[in-house]
N, C-alpha and C positions, 0 to 999 in steps of 0.2 A: 210837476214834481217828478223825478228819476229813481225808479229804485233798481236796487242794483244788488241781487243776491248772490254771496260768496259763495266761492267754491268749498266748499268746508265738508266735502259728503254727505249732506243732510237734506237735500233734496233732489233725490236718485228715486225712483220710481219702484216697486218690486215688480215680477212679471204677473202678479195677482191683481196691482192698480194698472199694470198696463191694459190687462185683459179687460176689464170693468172700463176703461177709457176707451179702447176700441170696439167695444160693444157697442158702448153709446155713440160711437160716430157712424158706425152702421146704422143705429136704427134712425141715426139724423138723417143719413144718405136715403134711405128707404122710403120715410114721408115725404121727403122733397122731394124726390120722385115720382112719389102716386100723385103728390098734389100739381103736378105740370103735367103730366099723364092723362089726367079729369078733364083734363080743362080744353075746350075747343081751338084756343089760341097755336098756331103755327110755329110762332117765335116770340118767345119771353124777353122782356128788356133784362137786359143784365142787371140794372138797378133793382129791379122786383125779387130776382134770386137771391139776390145777395138779404134784400129785406126778410124775405122770408125765411132764409136759412141762420140769421138774427135772430130770431121770433124764435126758433126752435129750439133754436141751442141757449137761447136766454132761461125756457122754461127746463131744458135739461138742467140747469147747474139750479133750481131751484130743489132740485133733491138734493139728499143726503150724498154727500162724497164721502171715498172711501179713503181719504189723505192721512194730515196729521192728529185726525181726530178719532180714528178709530183704525187699530193694526189686528188682525187677527179677528180672536171673538171677545177684544176688551174695547168696551166701548168707553170714549173719552166723555166726562162730565165739561161740557162746555160751558166758561164765563168769559164776559165780558167787561174788562173794566178800563180804563183810560188812567185813572187816577193811579193804583193798584199797581199798576205797568209803572208809571214813572217814578213812584214813592220805590220802589224797591230796584231799578237802575238810578236812580238819582244819589240814594242814599246809603241803600246796604251792597251793589255792586260797583260804587265809582271804582276807578283805577288803582287811584295811589291806598285807598282802603284795602282793596285786596290786596295788593302786594306789600304794604304792611303787615297786614293779618299775616299770608300765609308765608312770606320772602321764600317766592316760589324760583323753579329753574324753569327757563322757557325748553320746550320739545318740538319746537317746530316752528321755523320761520319763513317767511317766504314773501316773494314780491306782486302787486300789482300795480297796471298803470292806472294813473288816475282817469276815473270815467270822464269827467269833466276838463278836465287839465290835461290831457297827453306828455307834456312836457316835464311832466310829477311823476314819481313812483310811490304808492304807499305800501304799509307792510300789513303782514296778517299773523299775527304772534300770538304760539299757544303756550300757554302755562300751566303747570301739574304741581301738586302737594299735597299732599297726605290721602291721596286715594282719588280727589280732585280736580277737577281743568277746567280753564276756561280760556276764552280764545278773545283777542282786540283787534280791530281794526285799526291801523294809525295810518289816521290821515291830516295833512296839515299842522302837527305836532299837537293834535289829538284823539284821544283811545275813545272807542265807540265798541261796546259789549255785543258780540255776533253769534257766542256759542258758551254755553256753560252746560258743565254735569258733576253735580254733586253728590256723594256717597257716603261722606263723613260729615257728625253733625255740629263741626267747627264752626259754620259759618253761620248767621241766624237771618231770617228775612222777618222784613215786618215785625221786629221785636221778640217776637213767640213761634217762628215757624222755623222748625230744623229736620234733619234727619233723625227720627226718632220720634216725630212727635205724635199725638194721637191724630186720626182724621178727625174728631169733634174738632180738636184747636183750627184747623182750616175751611168747618162747617160753620163755626164762631165767625172766623174772619169773614170768609166770602160772602156770608150770610144765605150759603142754596144749599141742599137737600144733596149728599152724592151719593148717590146708587152704585157707583163702577168704582175698579181698584185705581181710577185713573182719571186726575183732573186737570184740564188744558185752558190756562186765564189769558186771554189774549188782549193786544186793543182793537179798538173802531175798526181801523184798517188791516188786520192781520199782520200785521210786519213784526209782531212782537209775542212771542207764545211761550210761556212757561206751561212744563209739564211735572204733573206729580203723581206720582206713583207710589202703590201701599200695596202692604203684603200683612195682613192679618191685622188691618185698624191702624200700622203705623207706616209712618213714611219714610221709605225706604231710597226713595231717588228723585233729584230735583233736575230738570232740565230746560236749558232756555234756547230760542231759536231767536233769532233776529236781523234786521235788516238795514243797510246803511244807504242814505241817499248818494 
């Protein structure tokens, strides 16, 4: 199954991220070089070099990465729950429900070639209303939510989560102790992530990033 990250300006790295990535790659290449030069073999089979590099990279990925789960000094409390993600997307953030609730205006619309069949062109549509915005990918007549930003209390998720909610509400809903001012709720594959931001223990912002197959 191929996954396609939409060009929504949400997958770019900061200079700090790139510095971490390049430093890791440099360390990997140094380990590989030392591994090879300390042997008595004059020529290394290509498959063996590739295997060593893959093992090193796997070890690197086991370490925490400064990507979506951590920005600056604000760490994200990570939660993985497929059922909650599906519940929010299927019930609270269905396309028709959002349109009927907000009656929003279209602020941006762009076309993308369908990745499975180049004969078809899909649309990426961003709506905005009352300080909130949401982006849908429209393909073959079906709408998929791929981006969301909430700063108003108009929309309620999971029956009682909305802007202004106390952190204790999310603690009870997610059954997790929250130590930071940012909570990331993701599915097992990491293709859908909600980020809940708090200030003074009050929910002030909700963001969603999704992938479409």
